[in-house]
N, C-alpha and C positions, 0 to 999 in steps of 0.2 A: 502494499500499499506506501501510497506518496504521502510526503508529507503535508502537501496542499490538502489530500484527501484526509487524513488523521486531523488536521486544523478545522477540516471542512464537517466531520463528522462532531468533533469537539464542541463547535459553535455553535449546532444545529442542536445537538445532544443540550447544551445548556438552554437554549432559547428551548424548545419544548419541555423542560425540567423545569424551568423558570412558571411557565405560564400554565403547567400543571399543577404547583404548587401552592400557587398563590392567586386564587379567582377574584382577589378586590386588586391586584397589581392592575397596570396600564395592559390594554390589550395588546400590544408590541412593546419591542426592545429595539434599540438603536442597535446598529454596528458597534458603535463605538462603546457603549453601555455593557456589549455582550463583549467587544476586546478587554474593557477594561477590569471584568469579571473574570473572564479566565485567563488574563496575561498574554492574547495571541494579539499579533500585530494589528493595530486597525485595516490596515490596507487589504491587508489580507481577508480578514473577517469580512467587509467589503466585496470584494472579489467572490468569496463561495456562497455569501449571501444573494449574490448578482444571480450566479447559476443555479444557485434551488428554486430563486424567482424565475429565469426561464424555463426550468421543470417544472414547474407548479409546485414546488414542494414548500416555498414560503409565500406569502403574499408582502409586499411594500406598499407602506404607506407614505406622503410624503407631508410637511407641516409640521407644527409645533407639537401635535399629538403622535407623531408618524413614526415607523420603523417598519420592524419584521414582526410577523405572526406567521406560523404555522397555515398552510394552506388548507389542511384537513387535521384528523386524530394523530396522534403518534403513532397507535395501533392501525392505522393506514397508509403509512409511510415505511416501503419494506427497506434494509439494504441494499437491494438492487439499484432502486432507484437512485439514493443516495450517490453509491457509486457511479451512476450513467449519468447524472447531472454534474458531476466532476470532470465526466472523459476518465473516469479510472478504467483499465482497461479490464476484461471479465475474462482475462485467459491467464495460464499460469506459464504458457509457451507460445512461441507464436504458431506453431502450428495445432495446437487444440483451438484456435479462435475460428468462428463458423465463415469468415474469410480471407484464410490465411494464404498465404502465397509461398508456398517454402519447396523450393525446386530440390529437394531432396525427401520429399512427402511418399514418392511412389517408391523408393529404397528402405522406408524407412519400415521397424516391425515394431515403432512403439507410438507410433501417430493414434492409433483408436484408443487406445489407452489412456494417453494423455485426454481426450477428446472427452472421452467415459467419468476421466478425474473433473476435469476441469465442467462439465455439465452437472455433478453431484456439489461440487461447491456453487454452484449458480443458484443450483433448486434449494441449496441449504438456506446461501444468502436471503432467496427469497420468502425464507420464511420467517425472518426475523426482520421486525418490524423498530421504527425509532422506541416506542416503548420499548422495547425488550433492551434493545441498547442502555437506554439511560435507566434502566432499572431491572438488573438482571436477577437480584434477588427477589423482586415481586412474586409474589404468589402464582402459580398457573405458567409463568415464561417456559416453553419449551426446552429442553435441549436435545440433542441429537446425536448418536453415534453413528462411525461411517458406514460400521454396519447396515444401521437404521436405514440411512440415506441411500444409500446402493444396495438394498435387499438383498440384500448378502449376507450368511451366516457368518464368513470368513474376512474379517476386514480387512485382510492381504487379498483376495482374489477379487478383481475389478474385472475380468473379463467379462463379457456380453456371451 
């Protein structure tokens, strides 16, 4: 995960947790407020929040009472959406992406395994919500073993 994604997730998590924690708090937080509280650089927070706004994860409001708020409940925002919003590659290797352009793919004996592993990770991230990320100790938060995600009894056997 890139530093930008790490910072973006941290900023988004802070926004979500503040809005969940205090219903009496203003409906939005400014990028500067988030930066000051999290210790992240303000320009970086502004940049990731703009990316989240383009992806319709947050809504920005201008003006004296402006700032950012979640576009929908934290339970309805997946980790994959967050990664896509920040243009984080969703593949571990070049050949595991759906649009790979590897000139060795025809001779490679592990391409399909990497694609399967990548799909398992993608599916797992799709099941993790922003609410799960900010409150991993919350009752009802799902955890998964690799075996559960691959539907295989032996976690080391990823063949289809």
